[in-house]
N, C-alpha and C positions, 0 to 999 in steps of 0.2 A: 504494501500499501505505501502511496507518495505520501511523503510527511507533511506535506503542504495542503493535501487535500481535504475540504471539509468532511465532517462529520453530522453538523447541524445546519437546519437552516431555516427560516420562516415560510419559504417558497423555492420549491424546486422547477424550474420550467424543463422539459427534455424535448429537444427540437430545436434547432438553429438555422430554420428560414425567417423567413419574413414575419412570419407570424410570432413565434416563439420570440424573438430578436424584437419584433413590435410591440409586443406584452413586457419584455423586461426594460424595456425604454419606460413605456408608460408607468409599470409601477415605480420606476424609480423617480418618475415626477410628481409621484401619487403618495412619496415617502418610504418606501418598503424595499428601495434601492439595496442597502448595506444589508440587507436580508435576503437579497432574492439570489439564487446561484441558476444559470442555464447552460444545461450539458448539450455539446455536440459531437454526435460520433465521430465525423469527419470533419470537413471545413464548412464554415457559414456558408450556408445558401448553395450547399452542394446536392440537395434534393430536387424539388422542383421550383425553386426561387429561380436557381441560376438562367432556366431558359424560360423565363416568363418573358412575353412582345412588351410588356411594361407600360400599356396604354391606361390612360385615365379619364375619366369624361362626368362630366353635370349632367349627362343626359339618362338619367332614372327618374322611375313614376313612383317609387318609395321615400316618404318624407325623412323614417330614419334614415337610410342609408345615401338618402341627398345631403343630409349632416355630415357623415362620416367621409364622402368622398370629397366633399368641399374642405373639410379638414385636412385631408388628404394634398388635395392639391396645393392647399398653403403651404402646409408641411414641405412638399416635394420644390415649390418652386422660391424657395428661399430662408423659410423658417428653419429647417435642421442643417444646412450648410453653414448658415450664419449662427446657430448655437456649437455647433461641433468642429466647422473647421474642416469637416469632411467635403468633398464634391459628391453631388451626385446625380448630376450630368440631366438635368431638367431640360426637356424640349417642350416649349412654351406653344407650340402652333396651331392650337386649336383642332375642334375636329366639325364634322359634318354627320349627322345620321337621314337617310335619304329614304324616301317614299317615293313610292311606286304607285298606291293604292290608294282608295279614301281611307278604307280602314288604317292603314298606316300611318296616313295623314291625320286621323284621329287620335291615333297616339300618341302622336307627335303634338297636337294641341293640347291634349291631356298634359304629358311630360311638360308643356311650357308653363301651364297654369301652375303644377307642384315646383316648377323652378322658381317661377315667381314668387311662390310663398317663402320659400328659402332665400330668397335676394339673389339669385344666382344671375350673371349675365349669360342671357338666352335670349333666342331669337328665333320666329320660323322665318325661311327665305326661299325664294322660289329660284329655278336653274340659272337664271341671269345671272345672280346675286354670287351662287354657287360657283359658276364658271369664271367669274372672275378672281377667286380666290384660291381655286383649282383648273385650271386651264385646260390640263390633260385627262380628267375623266371624261367617260362616253356616258351623256346625259339622256339618251333614248329612253323615253318614256317615266323618266324621273318628274313629281308632281313638286317636290319643296324636299324641305330638309331642316333640320334642328342643329342650328349654329352655336355651340358653346365656345365661342373665342380662349376661354380660360384653361381649357383643356390641354392634354398634351401626353407626352410619355417620360419614360424615366430609365435609366439603368437599374433593373433589380439590385445588381449585387453591390452598387453602389450605396442604394438608397439603406439596403441591410447594415452596410459597413456604415456607413452613419450612424443609424440608432444604435448598433451596435456600441460605436462611440460614445454616443450620447448616455447608455445605459452604464457605462464604466465610469463616467462622470459623474452618475447618481451612487457608485458604490455598488453595481451589479458586477457580480465577478462571473465570468463567461471561460469557460473551461471545453476547450477541442478535443479533438481526438477520445473522447468519452463515452463511449456504448453504452447506456444502459440496458440491463439484461432482465428486469423485474422490477414492479413496484407494486408492494403489498401493504394493507394497511395493519398496524400493531394495534393490540386490544387497547391502547390507552387513544385510539381515534388519531395518533398520527400515523404519517406515510414512512415508510421506508423506501428507498430509492436505489437499486442493488445497481453497480456500474463495473465498467472493467478496471476501473483503478481504487473502487473503494463503496461504502454502502453510507448513504447521507440519510438523516433523519430530519422531515419536515412537518409542519404544520398543512401546508398546503402544496398540494403538486399538481403538474398543467402540463397535459398531453396538447403538444404543438407537432405532432410528430409527423406532419404531412402525411406521404402514400403508407407512412408506417403505424398513423394513430390508430387505426381498426385493431390490427395485430398487440399495438401495445394496451389495448383497452382489454383485451382479453387476459393479461397478465393479471389483473385486477378483477375478473369476473364479470368486465364490464360487455356490452355490445352496442358500439358505437358506429352507425349505420353510414357508411362511403363507400365507394367504389372506384379506384383508380383506371379512368380515361384517357385513352390517348389521344392529343392533338397536334396538328401538322399547324408551322409557319412555315414559308420559304422566302429568302434571301435572293434577289435576282444579282446580275452582274451590274456592275456601273450603268447608271442614264444617262446619255450624253444630255440631255434634255435638263438634268439636273445641275449639271456642272456649273453653270452660270448664274444660278438661281439665288438671288439675294436674303430671301427668307424660306424657312421650310413649308413645305404643303400640309394643309389641315388634314388630320387623320380624315377617310373615309369609312363610315360602317355602313355596309349594304347588305341589310338581311335578307332582302329577296335574291337579289342575283348572285351574288358571292358567299351567303351565308358567312360572312367574316367582317374582315378588316385590310385595309391597304393604305400603306403611308408610306413614307419614305425613312432609308435608315442609310445614316448618313447622305452619300451620294447614289445609292441602291436603291431598290422597291423592297418593302417586305409585304408580303400574302398571306395571311389566318385564315384558315378555312375552319370550321365548325360541321361538318358535312350531316345531312339532315336524313340518312337512313344507314344502316350497316354500320352503326358505331362501335369503335374496338374497346372493351373493357379487359383488364389486366389483371392477376396477380388476386384472384380470386380468394386464393387463402391467407397468403401471405406477401409482403414486398421483400425481395432479396437484400441481405442486408449490407451485402458490397455495392448496392444499388448507389451512387455517387459519380454526379457529372453523366449519367447515363441517358442515351438515347435510342430511340429504336429505330429501324432503318424504313426510310419513306416508303408510304404504302401509296403509290399513286392512282392504283385502280380504284381506290375508296375515295379519295378527293376530286378526281380527273373532271368532272363534269361543271365544279366550281372552279376551280384552277383555269378552266378554258374560258369560263365566263369571265373570271378576272383580268385574262388578257384581252377580252373583247372590252371589258369596259376601261382599263388601263391601254391602249395599243401600242403607246410607248415601251410595254414591258414585251412585246409579241415575240421580237427577235431575239431576246436577250435571252440565253442562259441561266439555270439556276444555281448560284454559286455556293449556297448554302440549305441545308434541309433539316428542320427542326422539328423532331416528332418525340415530345414527352410527354410524360404521366402527370395528372391533375386528378385529387381528388374532387369525386362530383356525390354528394349527398342525397337522398332519394329526391326531396323537392328544389334542389338545387343551391339553397340556404346552406351558410355554414354553421358548423357546431361550436356555440361562443357562448358558454357558461357551465352551471356544474352539471357535471353528471349525475345521471338518475340512481337514486336509492341509496348514495354513497355522501359523505359530507368531506367537503373542502379537496375535491379532486374535479379538476377545473379542465373542459373541451376549450382549444383553441385550435381548431383544425377544421376539415372538411371543406376547405376555402378554395374553390375554384379559380377566383379571380384575387388571387393576394394582395400584388402589388396597387389593385384599385380600391379593394377593401379594406385590407389589412392594418393599416394604421390606426383609422377611426376606430373600426371594430374594437382593435385590441386595446384601445384608449377606453373605450366603454368597459371591456372587463377589467381593465385594471381599477376602474371605479367601484367596480361592483364587487371586486373581492376586497378591495380596501374601507369601502365607504356603507356595502348594502347595498347598493343600487346602481345600475346605470343611468345615462341621462337622455337615453332615447329608447323607445320600446325593442326589447328585447326579444318579442314573442315568437318572431319569424327564424330567432338564431338560436332560440333555447334548447339544448340537447335534449330535454327531458317532453319533447313533443312528437317522439317518437317513442314506442311500447315495444314489448316483447314479439309481436306481429311481426318485426322489422328483421326478418330473418336473411343469412346470407344471402340468400336464392332471391328473394324479393329484393333487396338491396340493389344488385347486381340489373332487376330489369329495370326499377325506376329508376338507376343510374344514367343508364342508355337511353332510358326515355326522357330524362333531363338534358344530357346533351344533346339529343336531337333537336330539342325547342329552344336551345342556348339563344339563336336568331329566329324565333319567331314571335309574331306581334303577341306582347304580356297581354291577351283580353282581360277585361273584369271577369272574376269567376272561372276562369278556363277550367277545366275539369281535367285533370292528368287521371288518365282510363287503365296504362297498363299497371300489372300486377293486381288486378282488384275482380270479385271482392275477397277483402281478406280477413273482414269482421262483420259480416252479416247478421243482422239483426232476424229473429225467429219471422216477422213479415217481410223481409226481403224478396220474396220471389211473389209473394203474391201481392204486394203492392207495386211490385214493376210490372206485373201482369195487367196493373192497372192503370199503367201511364206512369208509374213514378220515375221520372231523372233523379238517380241518386247522387252524393257527392260523398267524400271519405272524410271522415273527422275521427283523429287519434285511431284510424285504421277501421272505424267503424261505419257502414255506409247508411246514409240519411238522406231521405227525401229533401231534393231541393223545391222539386212544382211536379206538377202530375201533369204531362202533356194530351192536351184535347185537340183531336182535328189536326194536327202536324208530327211530321214525325217526331219518333220519341228519343230526342236527345236535347244538349246546348244549341242553342243560336246566340254566337258569339258577335259584340259588335260594341262599341263606346257609345252609340246610339242606344235608342229604343230598339226594341225586338218584338218577336210574337210572344216571346217567353212574357214580357212585362203584362201582355191583356191577361195570359193566363193567368198569372199572379193575381192581379186586381180582380180576377172571378174568386180564386180561393178568398181572399180577402172579405168581398160582399159577402161571400156563404159564412164567414166564420162571424159578420160583424151583424147578419141579419136571420141566422139560423144557427147553426151549429156545425162545426168542422171537428176530423179528428186527425191526430199526428202521432207519427212514430216519433218519439224521443229517445228513444233506448241510447242513442249516442251520449247523452249525460251522463256527467259524472257521477259515480253513486259509492260512495264511503260510510261505513258506520264506525263512530267512535262510541266505544262502551268503558266500564270500569269504574270501580269507586271515584278514580279522579278524574275522570271524562270530563265533568262538567269545568272543573278548576282550570284545566289545560285549556277548553276551547275560553271560557272568560277571558282568562290572560290573552288568548291571540283574536279577538274579535272586539271590532269597536263599537259594535252596538251591543244592547242589553240582550243577554241570552235567553229563550225561552225558559218560562217559568213554572208553566203548567203543563201535564202529557197531553200531547198534545196539539201542542202550539208551535208557532212555522215563526221565525224571525230572518229578515232578510240582512245581511250583514258584510261586513269586506276585514280581510286580513292584511296587516300590514309588515311590512318589512323594519327592520332596524333604522334604517335612514328615513321611515314615516310613509314612504312610496307604496301603493296598491301591489300588496300580494296576488291577490285574487278575490271575486264576490262570490259568495256562496249563501244557501239557502238552511238554515239550519232545523231540523223537526225533532221535537223532543219526543222519542219513544216512549220510554219511561224515565226514571230519576237517573239511572246510570246509563242512558242509550240514546246516542243522538245520530242521527242521519244527514248527511251531508251533500247537496248538489249541485256542482257547479257544472260550468262548460266544458267540453269533453277534452280539448287539449290542456286542462289545467290539473289532470287527475294526477300525475305524477310528480308536478309542482307541490298538489296539494298535499298527496302522502308524504313527500320528501318533508316540506313544512312542519308537518305536525310529529313527524319521528325526530325532527332535530330538536326541536322544540320539546319535546315528551321528556328527555332524561329518563329516570328512573320511576317517572310515577305509573301509579297501577291503572294503565290503559292501555285496549286493545283498539287497534286499526285495522279493519277490516275492508278491503276493497270490494266490492259488489258491483262493478259495471259490466263485466263478463257475464256474470250469472243473472242479474235482474234487467227485465227491460222495462221500459215506461213508455205513456200514454198519455197524450194530453185533448182536452175535450174542452172544447171553447163555444162562446156563442149564447145569444138568450134563448135559445130552447134546448141548450146543456142538460137542464135539470128535471126538463120533461125524458129527455132520454135518458137519464142515468136510474130516473126513478122507475121505468121499466125494467130495468137489470137488477136492481137492488131494494130492500126493502129498509134501509137506511132511512132516517129522518134528515131530509136534505133542504130542509127548508133554513131560514138564519139562525133561527132558534136553535135546531137541532144539530145544525152544522154550519158554524160561523165562519165567517171569515178568515183566512189566515190560520187554520186548524187543518187536524191531521184524524182520522180513524180509521181504524180496520174495519174494513167490508167485505161482504160476499158479493164477487161477480161470477156468474157462469160456472158455479161450482168452487170458485176459488178464492180465500182470504186473501187479498190484496190489500195495498194503504192507499186511503185517497187523499189525495192535500189541495183544501180549498184554495186556488191560488191561480192566477192567467199573467203571462208573459204577453197577452195578447191584448190585455186591458178588459175584457169580459168576464162574463160571468163564465166561473170554468173548474175543473178539476184536474189536475195531475193525477196517474194511478201509476204505481211502483209494485212489480210484483218479479217473482222468480221467472225464468224463461221459459219454463214449460207449461206458463199460465195465458203467455200473453196473445196467441193464437186465439185461443176462447176468449178471453175476454174482447179483444179487438172485435171479434166475429159478432158477439153479444151485443156489443154496444152499436156496431154499423146495424145490424139488424132491425134494433129498437129506433135507430135515428135515421132510416130510409123514410117513414111516414111524414120524418119533417125535414126533408132535404138533405142531409147529413151529407158532407163533400169532406174528401182529402185535401191536406196542404201540407206544405213543405215547409223548409227553412228559410226561403225568401218570402214569404207571406208572413210568416212568423217576424222575419225582422223588419216587413214595412209596419205591421200591427203593432213591433215594439217602438218604431219613430215615430206612429202617430201619436201613442200614448206618451212619448218623451221619455219612456226609460232609455236608460245608459245601459251600455253595451261592453263586450270587450274589447272595440274598439276605442272607447273613450275611458275605460280603467284599465291604466296600463302600469308598469313600472316607473314611468317619467312622472307621476303624478301623485299629488297627496290628496286627500279627502275632498279639503278645502279647493283646492284647482278643480277636481273634478265635480264641483259645487255638489255633494253628495254628504256634507256634512249632519244633514238632518238625522242620516245613520249611525252617527257618532255620540258615545255618551259622552260628557265631560264629568260624569262622579263616578269614575272607574280607571283603573289602571288597565293598560293593556300593551302589547309591543308597538312601539312606534308613535306613543301618545302624544307625547311631548312634540315632535317633530310636525306631525299633520295637523294642530291646531294652530300650526303659525299663520298668520294671517294677510302677511304681507306676500301677495300672488303675485308671479310675472305674468301669469295667463290664468283664463278660467273658461271653463267648458258653458258656452254659450248654446240655445235653441233655436234656430234659425228658421224662415221661413224665405224660399228663393223662389223668383219669378219663373214659371215653367214655360218652354217656348215648344213643349210636345213633340220634342225630339231628342235631347241629349239633358241627363239631371244631374250628372256628376258622379264620380266615384271614390271620396278622398281623398285629400290630400290638396283639395284645390284654394287657390289664395283669395284670401278674406280682406275687402279695404272698406277703411273708413276714414271719408273725407280725400278719395285718392290713393292713402296711404295704406301699404299692408300691414294690417294686425296680427294676423293669425293665417288657419287654414285647418278646413274641415278635418274631420275624422271619420264621421260614418256620412251618409247623406242615400235618401231614398226617396221614391214619389209615393207621394199617400193618398191613393185613389178613393179615398173616403171622403176625403177633405181637399181633395183638388189643389194640393200645393206637393210643392219641393220640399223637404224638409232634412234637416241637417244638425249634427251635431259640431260644433268647431273651437278650438282653444284659441282665444283671442286676447288681446288688452284687457284688463278692466274696464278700463273706462270707456269701451266699446261693448261692453257686453251686459249693459242696461236694456232692460224688457221697452219695448220701442223703438231703439235703435237704429235709424236706417243704416246699410251698409251696402258691399256690391261682394260678388261670389264670381270668380273667375272661372267660367264652365267650357271647355274647348275653346280656351282665349279670349274670349269676350267677358265681358263683366254685366251680370246677372242684377237687377235690383233684390236686394235681402233686405229682412229685417228681424229683430231680436225677439224673441216671443218670452210671456212673463208666463206663460202657463202651457200646459199639453192641446196640440191642436183638436184633438180627439180628448170628447168625456173628461173636462177637466176637472172636475169636481168629483173624479173615479165614483160614481154613483153605480155603474152598468157591474161592476165584479161583485158588488155589495148587494145586487138587486135581491129580492126576495119572490120577485113574481114567476 
C-alpha cells in the first residue's frame, strides 16, 4: 500500500471523465474540496470524454436543462479559464437548428419561448439569414432555423483538465492510475472503496464510472440502468473554402436530413451522425477494464445514407476524403436522461453517470448534484434525472431495448407527450388488456401502463404535434362525461405504501408539514420536505388504524418515498411495506358517482355516513376494498384500493352499474385537464427546487408542529411564487410548459403546466413568476409558439371555486 494513499474521506468519486471531475470541481466550490478524493483507473478523460465532439447549445425545450447549458457556456467561454489559468479552447461560433417541416418549426417556436423565459440570446430566422452566416450549406427545403449565437464547441480534454485544476485548487485530491475494484457498505453506514492501491472509507461514494457505471453498481447490489451505444463522427481532409475564412462557421444541427451535426474542425469539416435505424449497443454484460482511449472501427454501412446526405448538404465536402474516423461508446439510459442523484435503496451512494452528452450537460448537472449532496437539495428540478425514477423492472435486457430506442430518437422532434413504445408493456395492470380493447392508449409511468385517453373514431394511437390534435377533442369528451355524469379511471399506477407499527405516527408526523389524520378513516393531503426545506413529494395519508397509515402519491415518487421513510426511520419500530405492484386502484368521479356506487355497495354513502376526506372498508362484487372519498377531478367521487385479484370484478361491477348513467372511461390527459380547471397543483409545480411558500401551498403546513425542513420552508422572502393563470386561447396552440411570462413587456417567469380547460373555455396554467406580478387580476402575457398572448392571474379556481361539488350530498 502506498504510504501517502488516503484511508478515509468524506466523499470518494470513482471516475475521472467530465462528469466525475465536474462533480469534484463543484464540491470544491460548495466547501467540500478538502474532504473529497477522486479516483481514475487510467488518465483523466480516457473513457468516453476524450472522443466527444464537444458541442453545446442553448437550443433546448427543457427549462431546467436550459439553466444548466447556459451555465456551462458561461463556464467554457471565459469563467473556467479565468479561474484556473488552464486553456479550454472555446469556439464561440454559434449554431443553427434547421427545420424542414411545420412540425419542426413549431418545435423551434416552443424552444424560442423557453429560451426567452431563461434570457437566452436566441431567435428564429429564415433561409436568407442562415445563408449570410453559413454560405456553404445546401438549404433546399429549409423553412427556417433557430439561431443561438452564443453556442459553440470546446475541447473535451481541456475542459476536464481545467476543472481538475480548479478542483485541486479547492483541495480535492485526484489519484490517477488507481482502479477501484469493489464498493461495499459497512454496518456503520459508511462506504468502503477497495482499489489497486489501498482501501478508502468514506461517508459518500459517487459512481461516475461512465461506460463502467452499470457494472460498478453491481458491486454494491445496485441496478443502474444504462447501455453503451456507439456513435460516429468523421473529420474530413482540409477544406479549401475554409482556408481564408475570418470567422468560424456556425454549427449546423440538421435533425431531419443528416440526423446529426456538421461543423468546422479547424480548417476541416466534422460530421456527426445518430442513425435512426440499426443502432449498435455494446458490452451488455461489462465494459472491458482495459478500455482506455478506445475506438471501434467505423461501420460505414450503418451510417452511409446519412453520410451521403451530409455531403449533399455540404457540397464542398463531396470530393474530400475522410481523414479521421471516431466511433466510440457513450452511455444511454432508457429514457435518454442521465442518472444524477441518490441510488435507489441505499444512503449516500450517488450516481453521476449515464450521461450521453457529457460536455453539453455535465458541468451544470454536476453543480446541481454537488448542491444536493452538500445542502440537501438541488436548485433545479431533478425529477427527470433522479436515478430512482426506475424500478426493478429495468432489467438488463429491457435496458438494451430502451437505450437503442433512445439512440434512434436522438435527432427526432421531441413532441409533447411523446410515447416511447419499445419494451412494453412491462408492468400492466389487471385491466390493461380489457381497457386496450376498449380503445385505451396507454403511457408508461414507473413501469406501469396507465391509460392516457380512449380513442374514439380514429386510429388507436397517439397523435403528435405542438398544436392541438384530434386527441384534444377526445379528452374534452372524457372531461365532459365526468363533469356531467360519471367516469372511471384505472389509477393503479399510483404509489401505494403502508407504514405501520408503534412508531408509525411519530415518524410520519415528523416528516409531514400538515396535521396528521387523527381518527381512523380520516385522510390528509400533505407534503414531505428535505432538510433544505424544499418539497420532496406530495402524498395523501389515510389512517387505516391507530398504528397503520396508507400513503398514496404519484407513481414516479415510489422509490423516493421508500428511501425518504427508510433514511429517516432510524431505529424506530416501524414497518414500511410497498404495495404498488400488489394492489390496484380505480377512481370514480362525477355527479352520478354516488348513484353508481350505491348499486354496488350497501354502505351508507351520504355525507353523514361517508364524509368528504374519509375512508371506509366496503364490499363491492364480493371483495372487501378500501374506498376513499376524495377527488383529483374536483367532483363528487371515490378512489378504490384493493388487491390485484379484486380489480377486474370491481371495475366490471361499477361499469355495469354505471351504464344506465352513461359511464365513460377516462385517462390521465383528462385527469390533468380537470385538476388544472380545479386549480390543483401537481408534480410539475411541486418540485425539489421550491418551498411550500413558493409553491403557494402553505395552507397545507402547520405552524404548531415541528417537522423536517420547517424553519426554511416558512421563510417568506420569496424569489418567485406559483401563480394560477388564464391565457387567451387561439384554437390552435395552447402551450406545453416552460413558456415565458411577461409583465409590462419584461420577462417575470415561466409556465410550469399548461392545459386547455374545455369546461371553462380557457387555457389554464401554473407559472412561477416574481411575487409582484402574481397578484390576482394582474394582466400578463405568455409567449406561446413565439407569439405573446394576453393572460391574467386568477384568484380562485376556474371551476367550482367554492368546492361545493366534491362535498355534494345529492
